[in-house]
VOPAGU-2260 file (C-alpha; in pm, 1 decimal, decimal comma):
REM VOPAGU-2260
SITE   aa  ch    i         X         Y         Z
SITE  UNK   A    0   14030,1    8342,0    9070,0
SITE  UNK   A    1   14385,2    8223,8    9129,0
SITE  UNK   A    2   14420,2    7847,0    9109,3
SITE  UNK   A    3   14680,8    7729,9    9356,0
SITE  UNK   A    4   14960,2    7533,7    9189,7
SITE  UNK   A    5   14876,7    7679,4    8846,6
SITE  UNK   A    6   15009,0    7990,6    8683,0
SITE  UNK   A    7   14997,9    8130,1    8331,0
SITE  UNK   A    8   15295,9    8240,3    8131,0
SITE  UNK   A    9   15274,1    8564,1    7928,4
SITE  UNK   A   10   15122,1    8516,1    7582,6
SITE  UNK   A   11   15321,5    8588,6    7272,4
SITE  UNK   A   12   15223,4    8638,3    6909,0
SITE  UNK   A   13   15371,5    8526,0    6579,7
SITE  UNK   A   14   15278,1    8641,0    6229,8
SITE  UNK   A   15   15226,1    8377,2    5961,9
SITE  UNK   A   16   15056,5    8364,2    5620,0
SITE  UNK   A   17   14791,7    8114,5    5514,4
SITE  UNK   A   18   14880,3    8146,8    5141,6
SITE  UNK   A   19   15246,6    8253,0    5116,6
SITE  UNK   A   20   15262,2    8155,6    4746,9
SITE  UNK   A   21   15050,0    8464,8    4669,9
SITE  UNK   A   22   15362,1    8678,8    4724,9
SITE  UNK   A   23   15479,3    8571,9    4377,9
SITE  UNK   A   24   15215,4    8813,2    4243,8
SITE  UNK   A   25   15432,4    9098,4    4371,9
SITE  UNK   A   26   15637,7    9044,0    4056,7
SITE  UNK   A   27   15357,5    9231,4    3878,8
SITE  UNK   A   28   15468,8    9560,2    4033,7
SITE  UNK   A   29   15814,8    9581,7    3865,7
SITE  UNK   A   30   15646,2    9490,6    3534,6
SITE  UNK   A   31   15395,8    9772,2    3586,7
SITE  UNK   A   32   15679,9   10015,7    3657,8
SITE  UNK   A   33   15856,1    9916,1    3334,8
SITE  UNK   A   34   15529,8    9953,0    3139,8
SITE  UNK   A   35   15459,1   10290,9    3296,5
SITE  UNK   A   36   15806,4   10427,7    3224,0
SITE  UNK   A   37   15794,2   10314,9    2859,2
SITE  UNK   A   38   15439,0   10446,0    2812,4
SITE  UNK   A   39   15522,6   10779,6    2970,7
SITE  UNK   A   40   15828,0   10814,6    2747,5
SITE  UNK   A   41   15637,7   10740,2    2422,3
SITE  UNK   A   42   15337,8   10959,2    2501,3
SITE  UNK   A   43   15540,7   11261,0    2607,5
SITE  UNK   A   44   15439,3   11557,4    2379,7
SITE  UNK   A   45   15700,1   11739,6    2172,9
SITE  UNK   A   46   15701,5   12104,4    2070,8
SITE  UNK   A   47   15950,8   12277,3    1840,5
SITE  UNK   A   48   16049,6   12627,3    1957,9
SITE  UNK   A   49   16319,0   12873,1    1860,8
SITE  UNK   A   50   16466,8   12908,2    2209,8
SITE  UNK   A   51   16425,1   12843,1    2585,5
SITE  UNK   A   52   16489,5   13197,0    2705,8
SITE  UNK   A   53   16123,5   13248,9    2786,0
SITE  UNK   A   54   16111,5   12945,1    3012,2
SITE  UNK   A   55   16422,8   13011,6    3218,3
SITE  UNK   A   56   16338,6   13068,8    3587,2
SITE  UNK   A   57   15986,5   12929,2    3562,6
SITE  UNK   A   58   15907,7   12687,2    3849,2
SITE  UNK   A   59   15722,4   12363,4    3794,8
SITE  UNK   A   60   15363,2   12364,5    3911,1
SITE  UNK   A   61   15235,5   12131,1    4186,0
SITE  UNK   A   62   15048,1   11929,3    3923,9
SITE  UNK   A   63   15369,7   11860,8    3734,6
SITE  UNK   A   64   15552,4   11764,8    4052,6
SITE  UNK   A   65   15276,1   11522,5    4153,8
SITE  UNK   A   66   15202,5   11377,2    3813,8
SITE  UNK   A   67   15347,8   11033,4    3900,2
SITE  UNK   A   68   15181,1   11010,7    4242,7
SITE  UNK   A   69   14861,5   10835,2    4123,2
SITE  UNK   A   70   15071,5   10557,8    3972,2
SITE  UNK   A   71   15266,1   10524,8    4299,9
SITE  UNK   A   72   14933,9   10496,1    4485,5
SITE  UNK   A   73   14822,7   10229,4    4238,2
SITE  UNK   A   74   15138,4   10022,5    4299,1
SITE  UNK   A   75   15098,7   10054,2    4674,7
SITE  UNK   A   76   14734,7    9947,1    4660,7
SITE  UNK   A   77   14820,4    9644,6    4445,1
SITE  UNK   A   78   15097,5    9543,8    4689,4
SITE  UNK   A   79   14860,2    9576,1    4985,2
SITE  UNK   A   80   14593,1    9370,8    4809,8
SITE  UNK   A   81   14844,0    9094,1    4734,3
SITE  UNK   A   82   14963,8    9086,4    5096,9
SITE  UNK   A   83   14601,8    9076,7    5214,0
SITE  UNK   A   84   14531,9    8784,7    4977,4
SITE  UNK   A   85   14821,3    8596,8    5142,6
SITE  UNK   A   86   14605,9    8612,0    5460,1
SITE  UNK   A   87   14837,5    8731,4    5737,7
SITE  UNK   A   88   14748,5    8574,5    6071,8
SITE  UNK   A   89   14866,1    8626,1    6426,8
SITE  UNK   A   90   14911,2    8311,7    6629,4
SITE  UNK   A   91   14843,6    8352,0    6998,8
SITE  UNK   A   92   15016,4    8093,7    7215,3
SITE  UNK   A   93   14920,3    8054,1    7578,9
SITE  UNK   A   94   15086,6    7811,9    7817,4
SITE  UNK   A   95   14926,3    7667,8    8129,0
SITE  UNK   A   96   15182,2    7527,1    8367,1
SITE  UNK   A   97   15077,6    7290,5    8642,7
SITE  UNK   A   98   15322,1    7263,8    8929,2
SITE  UNK   A   99   15324,2    6927,3    9099,6
SITE  UNK   A  100   15518,7    6987,3    9420,4
SITE  UNK   A  101   15685,7    6731,3    9640,3
SITE  UNK   A  102   15606,1    6674,9   10007,5
SITE  UNK   A  103   15926,4    6678,8   10210,6
SITE  UNK   A  104   15970,4    6617,3   10583,5
SITE  UNK   A  105   16296,5    6726,5   10741,0
SITE  UNK   A  106   16363,9    6493,5   11033,8
SITE  UNK   A  107   16635,4    6635,3   11258,5
SITE  UNK   A  108   16826,2    6484,5   11550,4
SITE  UNK   A  109   16822,4    6711,3   11859,5
SITE  UNK   A  110   17033,8    6497,0   12089,9
SITE  UNK   A  111   17297,4    6680,2   12296,9
SITE  UNK   A  112   17577,2    6552,0   12072,3
SITE  UNK   A  113   17443,8    6780,9   11796,6
SITE  UNK   A  114   17616,3    7063,6   11986,4
SITE  UNK   A  115   17958,6    6917,4   11898,5
SITE  UNK   A  116   18203,4    7181,2   11773,4
SITE  UNK   A  117   18340,8    6992,8   11470,7
SITE  UNK   A  118   18097,3    7203,5   11263,1
SITE  UNK   A  119   18091,0    7582,7   11297,9
SITE  UNK   A  120   17944,5    7694,9   11529,9
SITE  UNK   A  121   17813,1    7341,7   11599,0
SITE  UNK   A  122   17642,9    7056,1   11417,9
SITE  UNK   A  123   17288,8    7168,6   11498,3
SITE  UNK   A  124   17330,0    7532,5   11390,8
SITE  UNK   A  125   17506,3    7420,2   11074,7
SITE  UNK   A  126   17224,9    7174,5   10996,4
SITE  UNK   A  127   16962,0    7443,5   11060,2
SITE  UNK   A  128   17125,5    7704,6   10836,3
SITE  UNK   A  129   17174,1    7459,6   10548,3
SITE  UNK   A  130   16815,0    7333,8   10586,6
SITE  UNK   A  131   16685,8    7692,2   10561,7
SITE  UNK   A  132   16878,3    7739,6   10234,7
SITE  UNK   A  133   16726,4    7415,6   10108,3
SITE  UNK   A  134   16375,7    7534,3   10202,0
SITE  UNK   A  135   16431,1    7859,6   10011,9
SITE  UNK   A  136   16528,9    7660,7    9702,3
SITE  UNK   A  137   16198,4    7465,2    9702,7
SITE  UNK   A  138   15923,3    7731,6    9678,3
SITE  UNK   A  139   15670,5    7496,1    9515,8
SITE  UNK   A  140   15699,1    7213,4    9770,6
SITE  UNK   A  141   15520,2    7150,3   10096,9
SITE  UNK   A  142   15783,0    7100,3   10364,6
SITE  UNK   A  143   15747,5    7002,5   10730,5
SITE  UNK   A  144   15975,2    6942,4   11028,9
SITE  UNK   A  145   16000,2    6651,1   11271,2
SITE  UNK   A  146   16254,2    6662,3   11555,4
SITE  UNK   A  147   16371,8    6375,7   11770,1
SITE  UNK   A  148   16615,1    6280,7   12043,0
SITE  UNK   A  149   16486,8    6041,1   12312,6
SITE  UNK   A  150   16138,0    6094,3   12169,9
SITE  UNK   A  151   15993,8    6244,2   11850,6
SITE  UNK   A  152   15773,1    6545,1   11786,6
SITE  UNK   A  153   15623,5    6718,7   11482,3
SITE  UNK   A  154   15756,8    7071,9   11510,6
SITE  UNK   A  155   15584,0    7187,4   11189,9
SITE  UNK   A  156   15333,8    6995,3   10973,2
SITE  UNK   A  157   15363,2    7005,3   10595,1
SITE  UNK   A  158   15315,6    7361,5   10477,6
SITE  UNK   A  159   15373,5    7587,5   10178,9
SITE  UNK   A  160   15419,1    7880,2   10420,3
SITE  UNK   A  161   15794,1    7847,1   10441,3
SITE  UNK   A  162   15839,8    8157,7   10655,6
SITE  UNK   A  163   15653,1    7985,7   10941,3
SITE  UNK   A  164   15855,9    7670,1   10889,1
SITE  UNK   A  165   16187,5    7857,7   10900,5
SITE  UNK   A  166   16086,1    8043,1   11217,7
SITE  UNK   A  167   16000,3    7715,9   11391,5
SITE  UNK   A  168   16319,9    7552,8   11265,9
SITE  UNK   A  169   16532,5    7834,9   11404,5
SITE  UNK   A  170   16393,2    7783,9   11758,2
SITE  UNK   A  171   16470,9    7413,4   11806,8
SITE  UNK   A  172   16734,7    7329,4   12070,7
SITE  UNK   A  173   16880,5    7002,3   12209,5
SITE  UNK   A  174   16703,3    7033,1   12545,7
SITE  UNK   A  175   16367,7    7052,6   12366,5
SITE  UNK   A  176   16301,3    6680,0   12419,3
SITE  UNK   A  177   16426,6    6398,9   12641,2
SITE  UNK   A  178   16787,9    6307,6   12567,3
SITE  UNK   A  179   16883,0    6005,8   12359,9
SITE  UNK   A  180   16876,3    5909,7   11990,8
SITE  UNK   A  181   16548,0    5748,1   11885,2
SITE  UNK   A  182   16606,2    5726,6   11509,2
SITE  UNK   A  183   16321,4    5478,1   11462,4
SITE  UNK   A  184   16074,9    5700,7   11648,7
SITE  UNK   A  185   16179,7    6006,6   11447,9
SITE  UNK   A  186   16134,3    5825,4   11118,1
SITE  UNK   A  187   15803,1    5667,8   11222,5
SITE  UNK   A  188   15664,6    6010,3   11317,7
SITE  UNK   A  189   15768,7    6151,4   10979,3
SITE  UNK   A  190   15613,8    5854,8   10794,4
SITE  UNK   A  191   15288,8    5905,1   10983,3
SITE  UNK   A  192   15276,2    6265,1   10860,5
SITE  UNK   A  193   15336,0    6162,4   10498,0
SITE  UNK   A  194   15137,4    5841,1   10468,0
SITE  UNK   A  195   14814,0    6008,4   10349,3
SITE  UNK   A  196   14984,5    6256,9   10118,0
SITE  UNK   A  197   14858,8    6266,2    9756,8
SITE  UNK   A  198   15169,2    6447,6    9634,9
SITE  UNK   A  199   15362,3    6351,6    9321,9
SITE  UNK   A  200   15656,4    6264,0    9546,3
SITE  UNK   A  201   15707,7    6196,4    9917,6
SITE  UNK   A  202   16051,4    6241,1   10070,2
SITE  UNK   A  203   16204,7    6225,9   10417,5
SITE  UNK   A  204   16547,6    6374,3   10487,5
SITE  UNK   A  205   16674,7    6234,4   10817,3
SITE  UNK   A  206   16976,2    6396,4   10986,0
SITE  UNK   A  207   17152,6    6233,2   11280,7
SITE  UNK   A  208   17496,7    6217,1   11437,2
SITE  UNK   A  209   17468,6    5898,8   11643,8
SITE  UNK   A  210   17331,2    5551,0   11691,5
SITE  UNK   A  211   16978,1    5442,7   11770,8
SITE  UNK   A  212   16975,6    5376,1   12148,3
SITE  UNK   A  213   16617,1    5441,9   12267,8
SITE  UNK   A  214   16262,1    5426,0   12137,7
SITE  UNK   A  215   15991,5    5166,2   12084,9
SITE  UNK   A  216   16018,6    5153,1   11704,9
SITE  UNK   A  217   16308,3    4989,3   11522,9
SITE  UNK   A  218   16467,4    5210,7   11253,6
SITE  UNK   A  219   16444,0    4926,3   10998,9
SITE  UNK   A  220   16077,3    4871,9   11080,8
SITE  UNK   A  221   16010,0    5241,3   11029,4
SITE  UNK   A  222   16200,6    5228,5   10697,9
SITE  UNK   A  223   15993,8    4931,0   10585,4
SITE  UNK   A  224   15672,6    5121,8   10661,6
SITE  UNK   A  225   15806,6    5418,4   10463,7
SITE  UNK   A  226   15867,2    5190,0   10167,6
SITE  UNK   A  227   15510,5    5057,5   10185,8
SITE  UNK   A  228   15376,4    5413,2   10159,9
SITE  UNK   A  229   15600,7    5502,0    9865,5
SITE  UNK   A  230   15820,1    5737,8   10067,7
SITE  UNK   A  231   16183,7    5784,3    9969,5
SITE  UNK   A  232   16432,3    5829,0   10252,1
SITE  UNK   A  233   16759,6    6021,0   10239,7
SITE  UNK   A  234   16972,5    5972,9   10549,1
SITE  UNK   A  235   17258,6    6204,6   10643,9
SITE  UNK   A  236   17521,8    6127,6   10905,6
SITE  UNK   A  237   17678,6    6449,0   11039,9
SITE  UNK   A  238   18009,8    6448,2   11225,8
SITE  UNK   A  239   18380,5    6447,6   11161,0
SITE  UNK   A  240   18577,7    6125,5   11165,4
SITE  UNK   A  241   18768,2    6039,0   11480,5
SITE  UNK   A  242   18728,6    6260,8   11787,6
SITE  UNK   A  243   18509,2    6569,4   11830,4
SITE  UNK   A  244   18469,7    6833,0   12100,9
SITE  UNK   A  245   18121,0    6737,5   12225,7
SITE  UNK   A  246   17898,1    6762,1   12537,3
SITE  UNK   A  247   17990,3    6488,5   12785,5
SITE  UNK   A  248   17767,6    6584,7   13080,1
SITE  UNK   A  249   17539,6    6858,3   13206,2
SITE  UNK   A  250   17596,3    7053,7   13528,9
SITE  UNK   A  251   17340,8    7308,8   13658,1
SITE  UNK   A  252   17175,0    7323,3   13318,9
SITE  UNK   A  253   17502,9    7384,8   13133,5
SITE  UNK   A  254   17677,5    7135,6   12907,9
SITE  UNK   A  255   18033,9    7035,9   12988,0
SITE  UNK   A  256   18241,3    6962,5   12678,9
SITE  UNK   A  257   18518,5    6715,2   12617,3
SITE  UNK   A  258   18663,2    6511,5   12333,5
SITE  UNK   A  259   18461,8    6201,7   12249,3
SITE  UNK   A  260   18464,2    5949,7   11966,3
SITE  UNK   A  261   18226,5    6018,6   11679,1
SITE  UNK   A  262   18005,6    5712,9   11641,0
SITE  UNK   A  263   17752,3    5706,4   11357,5
SITE  UNK   A  264   17576,5    5384,4   11259,8
SITE  UNK   A  265   17644,7    5424,6   10888,3
SITE  UNK   A  266   17555,2    5066,1   10806,6
SITE  UNK   A  267   17208,0    5114,2   10954,9
SITE  UNK   A  268   17151,2    5450,5   10785,5
SITE  UNK   A  269   17264,2    5308,5   10451,4
SITE  UNK   A  270   17030,8    5011,6   10475,9
SITE  UNK   A  271   16736,4    5231,6   10575,7
SITE  UNK   A  272   16789,7    5455,2   10271,3
SITE  UNK   A  273   16838,2    5164,9   10031,2
SITE  UNK   A  274   16514,9    5001,2   10149,3
SITE  UNK   A  275   16321,1    5302,6   10017,1
SITE  UNK   A  276   16523,8    5357,8    9695,9
SITE  UNK   A  277   16693,0    5650,2    9870,3
SITE  UNK   A  278   17055,9    5724,9    9951,2
SITE  UNK   A  279   17287,0    5770,1   10249,4
SITE  UNK   A  280   17530,0    6062,9   10275,5
SITE  UNK   A  281   17807,8    6147,0   10520,4
SITE  UNK   A  282   17883,0    6510,9   10601,4
SITE  UNK   A  283   18208,2    6581,8   10787,7
SITE  UNK   A  284   18186,3    6962,0   10769,6
SITE  UNK   A  285   17949,6    7246,7   10687,6
SITE  UNK   A  286   18043,7    7268,6   10319,1
SITE  UNK   A  287   17996,6    6895,3   10280,4
SITE  UNK   A  288   17647,8    6922,3   10429,3
SITE  UNK   A  289   17559,1    7201,9   10184,5
SITE  UNK   A  290   17678,6    6988,0    9894,1
SITE  UNK   A  291   17459,7    6698,5   10012,0
SITE  UNK   A  292   17148,3    6913,6   10023,1
SITE  UNK   A  293   17223,4    7044,2    9673,8
SITE  UNK   A  294   17255,0    6686,9    9550,2
SITE  UNK   A  295   16921,1    6593,8    9706,0
SITE  UNK   A  296   16770,3    6906,3    9550,0
SITE  UNK   A  297   16883,4    6779,6    9207,8
SITE  UNK   A  298   16757,7    6428,2    9273,4
SITE  UNK   A  299   16411,1    6543,2    9379,3
SITE  UNK   A  300   16303,1    6789,2    9113,5
SITE  UNK   A  301   15960,5    6950,0    9130,4
SITE  UNK   A  302   15752,5    6828,0    8835,6
SITE  UNK   A  303   15583,2    7053,9    8581,6
SITE  UNK   A  304   15310,3    6979,2    8325,8
SITE  UNK   A  305   15290,2    7234,6    8044,5
SITE  UNK   A  306   14993,1    7261,8    7808,0
SITE  UNK   A  307   15008,8    7501,9    7514,4
SITE  UNK   A  308   14700,3    7644,1    7348,0
SITE  UNK   A  309   14715,8    7817,5    7009,9
SITE  UNK   A  310   14460,0    8044,6    6845,0
SITE  UNK   A  311   14488,4    8216,1    6507,1
SITE  UNK   A  312   14342,1    8556,3    6421,6
SITE  UNK   A  313   14300,2    8693,1    6068,3
SITE  UNK   A  314   14485,1    9022,6    6017,8
SITE  UNK   A  315   14419,1    9103,0    5648,0
SITE  UNK   A  316   14137,0    9353,6    5708,8
SITE  UNK   A  317   14360,8    9654,9    5792,7
SITE  UNK   A  318   14564,9    9588,6    5477,4
SITE  UNK   A  319   14252,2    9562,9    5261,6
SITE  UNK   A  320   14115,1    9885,2    5409,0
SITE  UNK   A  321   14445,0   10063,8    5345,2
SITE  UNK   A  322   14446,2    9937,4    4984,9
SITE  UNK   A  323   14096,4   10080,2    4932,0
SITE  UNK   A  324   14213,7   10415,4    5070,1
SITE  UNK   A  325   14498,8   10428,3    4818,4
SITE  UNK   A  326   14261,8   10332,5    4532,8
SITE  UNK   A  327   14024,1   10612,8    4632,8
SITE  UNK   A  328   14316,3   10857,6    4663,9
SITE  UNK   A  329   14434,4   10766,4    4311,0
SITE  UNK   A  330   14083,8   10808,7    4167,1
SITE  UNK   A  331   14039,2   11147,8    4333,7
SITE  UNK   A  332   14373,6   11276,0    4205,1
SITE  UNK   A  333   14309,0   11157,0    3849,6
SITE  UNK   A  334   13963,8   11318,2    3846,3
SITE  UNK   A  335   14059,3   11645,5    4010,7
SITE  UNK   A  336   14417,8   11776,8    4001,8
SITE  UNK   A  337   14536,6   11535,1    3732,9
SITE  UNK   A  338   14224,6   11540,4    3520,3
SITE  UNK   A  339   14304,2   11548,0    3150,3
SITE  UNK   A  340   14090,9   11682,3    2868,4
SITE  UNK   A  341   14052,5   11443,9    2569,2
């Protein structure tokens, strides 16, 4: 049965020898060859004849052609026996990898100012597209989504089903909740979702483009609670510096745009992040926001525990069997085709 959070890497084998010093015995084979050549030369029979005319054109018999084959078989069998005595072994290595994912809650501001055009096409769509890329880069983590403006709401609880999360993220709009910027409420809602998590790491990424102006929970109070539960907070202020083309009012359900000053409480966001050993970032354009998410991705790496198991298997039996086959083949040849009469 598949164990969630655990997968097995493919096994691989290595060949080693328990007694590698035995290979020195292979030096016997060249000595045997020298002995055989000298012996064959000295025992070669000689016959004095008047001429070779009677032998011209005669072909050598199969026995003559194969006369050295038994000795070759003997050398091969000795070599195989020596290799078998060295005890070849295959080492099977198996790795079990435990993935310890991180629980991450994206906490996104949905106030009307997130429709400002200083990001393309606007701040909210830019934040959504970059968040989806971030989600795709964290396949082993549980990720959830909290949205806030004048109030806060859990759009998606922590889940490993990132396709559901991305679908829900793509549907959020500024008129989803009451208008305003309740940073404290948004953070408190995210903390409440993470407080009972048993994950190896708990992280909140809070994105806003304004100042806390509504809500019953102070942002610093919410940050202090996050610290108590071991949650690290990364805050991101989105918006260009100076003026931005933003919604200024709403008429018949449609936003009317005009140039307004970009006001982000960076001091507050910095303090909130520092209270939890986190970090504050400022994104003034889409590319800057992507770079921030990549930096957070590097800071919050998914943890892996790897255990390696090794098992050795003796592999000398095939070599020993092959050596026996060559010994038998040599014996059969010497006692049949190569049999000599004393």
